[in-house]
C-alpha positions, 0 to 999 in steps of 0.5 A: 526462509525469511522470518517474514513468514517463518513458522518457528514451531509446529506441533500435532497432538492427541488431546484425548491421551495428551500425547504428542504425535509429532512436531516441526522445529525450524532449522534456522531457529536460534533463540535460547529463549525459545525453551520458555516458549516451548514450555508454554506450548506444552502447558497449553496442550496439557491443560487447555479445556476441551471447551476450546474445541474448533476455536481459533486461539491466539496468545501474544508473547514478547517476540512470538505468537502462539496459535492453536486449535482442537478438532472434534476428532481430538487432534490438537494443532499448535504453531508458533510464529514470529511477531511482525510476520505474515502470519501475524498480519493474516492469522487466518493463514495459520488456521487454514494450514491447520485445516490443510494438514488435518485434511491430508491425514498426516496425523494418521502416519504414526507407528505403533506408539502413536508417534509420526513415522519418518514419512509422516515427519517429512510430509509435515515438514513439506506441508509447512515449508510449502505453505510458507513459500506460497504465502511469501510468493502471494505476498510478493505478488500482492505487493507488486500489484499494489506498486503497479497500481500506484505507478499507474495512478502516478502516471495518470496524474502526470498525464492529466497534469500535462494535458491541463498545462497544454490547455492553459498554455493554449488559452494564455496564447490566445489571450495574449494574441487578442490583447496584442490585437487590441493594443494595435487597435489603439492607433485608430483611437489616437486619430479620434481622441481630440474629438472625444475629449470635447464631448464631456468630462468623462470622455476626457478622462477616458481619453487620458487613460487611452493616451497613457496606454498608447504611450506605454504600450511598448512597456506594457508589451514587455511587461505582459510577456514576462507576466505570462511567463511567470503565470505559466510557471506558477500554474505548473508549480500549482499542479505539481504540488497540488 
């Protein structure tokens, strides 16, 4: 059993007589310091006030957490779990286990001395280990669902990015096509440039600009192509690291 959800120690007691009815100790537990924890558990059982009836009590130790409660019937339930375990993250699971074991009536499977019979001990062990296994499966399923959601979200973002890149590529392609068409139209402007320069000083300046554009149109076309490639590359980087 993984320590991720391990219950180290579980105890049922008769609070009215302060007699322990039965307990469960995890067979994988190997900690010399647990004797001190067990002493603390015994002290809680024998010295807790009845005012704690039906309260959800919790004590934090160095490496363990102690949960306990007292039912109206006088039955006392206590469990010790590892810190950083599933039961620390969702401590309601322990109190739900208390309720489940209480409703199953395991506390009644006792001998004439008021101690759990072999059947009672086996039922207690089965309930605890089944609870741990179910909680482990539920946590794994929850983690899988979260991972699937993240994966789906990432795929959606990639799809959206690809669509946006395609739109940008189409827009840029149309822009380039229009610009090349405009540059080709400059041939017609060449034939009229002399007449336009005679009209005004401003027209003369405009024509000088046009003449320069025509003169360097070959250079402009090459520059335009390289510029478009750089722009597309930068846009792709922007959407990737956005």
